[in-house]
N, C-alpha and C positions, 0 to 999 in steps of 0.2 A: 195404491194402498189407502189413500185418504178416505174414499167411500167405505172401505172395509172397516176403518177405525170408527166410523160413525155408527157401525152396527153393534159394537161392543156393549155400550150402555143399554141397548135394547134387549140384550140377551137376559138381563137380570129379571128374575121373577117369572120367566116363561115356564109353563108347566108341560112336561113331556111324559107321556105314558110309555114306560119301558117294559116290554113283555118278552119273555123268553126263558132260556135255560139258565138257572141260577146255580152258582157253585162257589165253593170255598177253595181258594188257592193257599196252600200251606207250604212255606219254605223252611226247610230244616237245614240251617247253616251249620257246617261241621268242618272238622279237619281230618284228613286222611294221611296217616303217617306209617301205617303198618298193614300187613295182610293177615287175615284171620287164620288161626291154626286149624279151624274146622273145615275150611274150604278155600280155594284160591280166589277169594273176594276181598275187597278193601274193607277195613273197619272204619266206620264214620263216627268220630267222637263229636257228639252234638254240643254246640256252644250256644245256640239260640234258635228259637222257633218263632216265625212271624206268620200272620194271617191277613190276607187281603181279599176283598170280594172279587170273584171271577165270573166269567160268562156275562150275562146281561147285568150283573151287579157292577162290573167295571164300567159299563156304559152309563149306569146311573151315577157312579162316582164322578165320571167326566162331566156330566151335566151339572152336578152340584158344584164342581170346581170352577165352572164357567159362570156361575151365578144363577143357573136355572133351578127349577124344582122338579126332581124326578118322582114320578108315581110308579114305583117298582112293583110289578106283578110277576111272581115266580114261585116255585115250589121249594119248601124246605121240610126236613124231617124233624121228628121230635128226638133230637140227639145232641151230643156235645158239639158236633160240627155246626149244627143249626144255630146254637147259642153263640158260638164264636163268630159265625157269619153275621148274625144280627148286631153283635158288638162292633165288628169291623165296619159295617154299614153306618151305624150311628156315629162312629168316630169320623166318618167321611161326610157327615151331615145328609145322609140319605134316609128318609122316612121308611119305616119297616111295617107300618100298619096294614099295608095291602098285600103282604106275603100270604101265600096259601100253605097252611100247615097240613102235612099228610103223614101221619105216624107210620103208615105201612111202607113208605119209601124212605131210604136214607138221604140225607143231604149229600149232594154230589161233592166229593172231596178229591182234590188233586194234590198229592203230597210230593214235593220235589226235594230230594236230598242233594244239597249243593256243597261242594268242597272246593275252596280256592276259586270261587266264581264259576266253577264248571258243574254242570248237571251230572250227577252220578247215576241216578235212577229216578223215575217218576212212578208213584204208586197211586192208582185210581180206585175210588170206591163209588160205584154208581149203579143205578137200576135203569136200564134202557128199554124195559118192556113197555108195551103200550099202556097209556093211562086208562084207568077205569072210567066208565061212563059217568060215574058220580064225581070223580075228580075233574073230568073235562067240563062238567056242568058248573062246578064251582069256579073254575078258571073263566069260563064264558060269562058267568054272572059278574065277576069282577070287571071284566072288560066293558060290559054293558053299563055297569054302574059308574065307571070312571070317565067314559069317553066325552061326556059333556063338560067335564071339569078341566080338560087339558087343551093345549094348543097344538099339539102334534103327537104322532105315534111312532115308536121305534119297535120293530120286531127283531130280536137278536137270537138267531137260530144256531145252536151248537149240536143239533141232532141227538139230543138227550131225551126227547119225548114231549116236552111242553108245547113245542111248535109243530103241529101236524096240519094236514089240509083243513080240518075243521076250525081249529083255533086261529090259524093264519088268515083264512078267508073271512072269518068273523071280524077279526081286528081290522082288516083292510076295508071290508064293507061298512063297518061302523065309522071308520075314518072318512070314507067317501060320502056317506050319508050326512055326516055332520061337518063336511067341508074342512077336514083336518089333513094335513100333510102326513103321509105314511111312508116311512123309510124302512127298508129290510136289509139286514146283514145276513146273507144266505149261507146255506150249507148243503152239500150233496150235489148231485147232478140233475135232479128233477126240480124245476122251478115252478111247476104247475100250481103249487100251493101259494105262490107269491103273486099270482096273476092279478093285475089291476093296481098294484102298488104305485105310489108316486115316484119312488126311486128304489133301485136294487143296487147294492154296492159290493160286487164280488171282487176278489183280487185276481191276478192273472191266472193262477192255477185253477181257481174256482170257475172263472169265466170260460177257460178252455174245456173243462170237464162238462159244464152245463150246455155249452154250445156245440160240443163235439168237434171243435176245430183246434188244431195245434197253433198256439200263439208263440211266434218267434220274433216278431217285430211290430212296429206301429201299424203297419198295413193289416197284418193278421189279427191284431187286437181290434182294429176297426171293424173287420168282418165279423168277429165274434160279438162285439157290442151291438151291431145292427141286427144280427141274428137273434140275440137275446131280447132285444127291444120288440121285435116282431113276435117272438115265441111267447113272451110273458105278458104282452099287451100292457106294459107299464109305461108311465109317462117318460121316465128317464132310466138309463143304465149308467152307472159310474164304475168304471174299472180302475181300481187302484193298482199302480204299476211300480211300486217300490221306488227305487232311485230314478225312475223315468217320470215320476209324477203321477198324474191320473188323467183319464179320458172320459168326457161326458158325452153321452149319446142321447139324442131326442129325435122326434120326427122332423124337427126344424133344422137342427144343426149338429155338428160334431165339434167339440171344444177340447183341445189338448192343453193340459195345464202342467207346465214343467215343475219338477220338484224344487223346493226352496233349498239352496245350497246349505248343507249342514253336516257336521261331523256326526256319523251315525254310531251310537253305542249299542242300542237295543231296539228292535222293531216291535217288541212285545206290546200289545195293546194299541198299536197305531190305528188299526181298523175301528176299534171302539171309539177312539178320539175323533176319527173322521165322521162317523155316522152321528155321534153326539153333537158335534159342532154344526154339522149340516142341518140337522133337524131343528136345533135351537135357532139358527140363522133364518130358516124358513118360517118358523113360528114368529120371529121378530119382524117379518115383512120383507126379507131379502128376496132378490131374484135368484133362480137356481144357479146361475153361473157365479154370482157373488157368494152364495152359500158354499159352493165347491171351492172357490178360491180361499175363503176363510178356513174351511176344513183342511185344506192343503197346508196352510200356514201352521195350524194347530198340530197337525201330524208331524211337521218338521220339528216342532218343539219337543214332542215326546220321544222321538227317535234319538234325540240328543241326551236322553236321560238313561240311567242304569236301572234295569228291572221295570216292572209294571208301575207306571205312574201317570196320573192325568195331566192335562194341560190346564194350568190355572189362568184365570182371567187376566191377572197382571202380566203373566208371561206372554200371553197372546198379544196384549197391547204393546209390549216391548218388541216382540218379533215383527209386528207391523211397522214399528218405528225404525226397524233395521238396525237395532242395537246389538249387532253380533260382530265378532264372537265374544267381546269383552263382558257384556252383561250376562253371558251364559254362566259366568262365575258367581253371579249374585243369586243365591238360592233362598227359597222359603224354608222354614224350619221343617215342614213336612217332608220336603225333598231331601234335606240334609241327612235325615235319619237313614234313608236307604243308601245314600252315597257313602256315609261313614261305615255302614255295615259291610259294603262291598270292598271298601278300602282295607278294612280290618281283615276280611277274608283273604285278601291278597297279601297280607303281612305288612302293610304300610304302617309307618310310624307317624302318628298324627300329632301335630302341634297346634295348640289353640291359644289365642290371645283375644283380648277384647278392649274396647275403649271408644272414645268419642271421635278421635282423629279429625278434629275441627281445624281447618286450614292445615293441610298436610305440609310438613316441613322436613328438613334434613334429619332431625332427631327421630321422627317417625320412621322415615325410610331406612335409616341404619338399624333401628330397633327391629323392624320387620325382617330385614335381611338376616340379622343375627338369629331371630326366632326360627326362620326357615331352615337355617343350617343345623338346627337341633333334630330335625326329622325329615320325613319324605313329603308330607302334605301340610300346608299351613292354612288353617281356617281362622278367619277373623270375625269375631262378633262385634257388630257396630251398634252403638247406642242410637236409638231413634231420636228424632227431634224433641219429643216430649220428655224422654228420660234425660237427655242432655240439659234441657231447661231445668229439670228438677235438681240435677247435680251441680250445674254451673251458674244458674241464675237466668232470669227472664230474657236477658239480652243474647243469650246463646241458644243454638249454635249460630255461627256466622255463615255456615254453608249447610244447605239442606241435606237430609239423610240420603236421598237418592243420588245427589251429586257426590257426596262423600263416598258412597258405596261404589260408584263407577270409577272414581279416582283411585280408590284402593284396588279395585279389580284390574286396573290398568298396570299395576306393578307386577313384574314377572315373578317375584318371590311369593305373591299371594295366590293361592289356589282357589279358595272359595270365600265369599263374604255373605254374611247373613245379618239382617237387622233385627234387634231385639228391643222390646219396649220396657222391660223390667229395669230397676235400678242396679241390680246385681245379676251376674251371668249364670247363677246356679242352675236354672232350668235348662239353659243352653248347654252347660257342661254335662248335664245328665244325658242329653241327646248325643253329644259329640264323644263323651267318654275319652278325653285326650290322653295320649301317652305322656305328653308334656304340656303343662299349662304355664304359659309365660306371662310374667308381669313386668312392667317397666316402671322404675322408680327407686327410691331409697328404702324400700321395704326390707324388713327382716322376715325371712320365710315363715318363721313361727307365728308372726303377727297377721298373716294373710287369712282373711275369713274363708276363702275358698279351699284352703289347704286340706282340711279334713275331708271335704267332699271329693276332691280330686284323688286323694290317696285311697279313699274308700272304693273308688271306681277303678283302682289299679294304676293310676298315673302318678306323676311327681310334678312339683312346682319348681320353676327356675325363674330367678329375678335377673333382669338385664338392667344395669344402671343407666340413667339418662345422660345425654350430653349436656353439660352445663351451659346455660344461657339459651338453649334451644327449646322454646315452648310457644304455644299459640298465644298465651297471654303476653309474653315478651314481644312477639311480632306485632301484635295489635297496639301495645303501648308505644313502640317505636314509630309506628305509622301515625298514631294520634299526636305524638310529640314532634313529628316532623324531622326526626333525626335519622 
């Protein structure tokens, strides 16, 4: 893993051209408690609607999360879905200036109605008719315009029209002409349009369909991989095999890469993470086997999350360090939002508290145990080193934020830890929307500055008194006095 860790800093700033079918994923979070009197169907009471980039948009989001710069080329319509998609892309730090606007086609929208974390129905809005010659020309012009500015190319095919024989072969030929790595996430059974790519990354089902072979074990997967290698005339075929890992096929060798042991919550988007990480690693100068190993690790990170979410650079670094499973409790604010929503959909009672927790002691541990007893899930907001310094003085903290986070995550009563840099936790409270916000100390509830915000969001504040004589300051004073 040491050589892989050296690759991480090299990913930053690498420019990747992402071309394919762009769509908006809409999640309609709801509760189902009754059957409609009009027909024998459930009534979904909507509580929240969220939007995230889908299709090749999710590939671009993964590249940005790892520190790369995506050059996203896809089609959007002149409609509200297009505006929502652009907003979601910008929030994920994905530039939108290379998108192709086509008023005659709707932005592809996939709406999922979800109740108690279960899909009730998916409603699609799309136009899969062939692209007009004029639209194909505009896409081709974009590809030609951007090829010299990027370090690698990804073609993300969802069979919605943007990727056909003409556009796929143009992107691949441009990449070869300018000596750029070209990776393809395929769709369908005919791979003729991907001929000559640097690598094609089908999953087991896709590889079986494209090769015409039934894949039941490692041997049949190898036969399918070699058949596709010959059929597509590509440099490499990478078959992703879910819990079995992935297999890389080239003219020189076959490499089987076992899956990284990880509790799997959701495989959504894992393929996008694989191809994004792989292309970034190749752009950074990695060998193909190294790139696949890094992509395998990144995929292990995202399957441990709930819903579609990218692998962030910091998470990849931690995974390579082998900080599992404890550090899986340490979450970035972006991740926490999706986790909280899923917990609320499942009816979980969320408890939130925050603090410096500098030199963890008995008072802290008892306080956190009491806080956890008030609900189902305990989320701890941890002050960053800078915010501790601003609150406690230049000599604090005594223990760094990452060490403090891991120590807290080691406690059984703590479910998630997130580090925040503000002096007050208001912005974090807005994300968590706790059922119960716990404070430790001699506070009177009416004096707490967070009280109005917590109650406005539907929660309540609980104060847990401290254990007398148990504090970080007392511990340090006793150490310095030699008593």
